[in-house]
C-alpha positions, 0 to 999 in steps of 0.5 A: 722783481716778482715772477709768476711761474706757471709752467713745469716742463724742462724747457720752461724751467729755464726762463724763471730761474735764469731771470731770477738768478741774474736779477739776484746777482745784480742785487735785486730782491726777487720773489718767485710765485709757483702756481699750477704746473710751475709747482713741478719746479719746487719738487725735491726731485727734478729728474722727471722733468720733460720737454713737451714739443707739442704745441710749440711750432717754433721749436726746431729739433737739433741733434746733439750727436753725429758730425757737425753738419748733421748737428746743424740741421733744424728738424722741423717736425710737425706736431701731428708727427710728434703726437703720433710717434710713441715715446717722442716726448722722451726722445725730445727730452733726452736730446735736450738734456744731451744738448744742455750737457754738450753746450755746458749750460747749467741744468735746472737743479743747478739754476734752482740752487743758484737762486736759493744761494742768492736768496731768491724768495720761492713761494708756492700757491697754497690753492694749487697745492690743495687743488692738486692734492700735494703733500708739502713733503714733496717740495724742497724745504726752502719754499719760504711759504705757501700763500694765495694770490691775495698775498702775492699780488702786493709783492708784485704791485710794489716790484719794479719788474713783474713777469708772468712765465 
């Protein structure tokens, strides 16, 4: 399996790590190619990942606190309101982290560690590293290599499953 990882928010960290760890658990060889904002998921410290509800109209907010009836309400807050409220992104992030904890879902650091323990190959896009001016020291040492698209495309071409996330 080959997955191109392009997004680096808290909510978008889950799909590539869940799919990669599951495929690896099934015995598949898995490669993740982190490019553009996906590079955020290779940083040593993931605590600053936030959720961005803007531009995601399918994202109803649920409250992780209060009585059960209150938790069950889907708060469809318009993007215009979300953009106008200072600190809304921080609020959405804290609510999502509380929900993750309440439900018992693994956090992003745990999922990434599951992938590493299952020998998922993680490579970074060298062009994007250069473009954003990153020092490789900000990334986890388990990044197998820093490569370009020309090096990753043959991996994707020979994979049975290729995904773009």
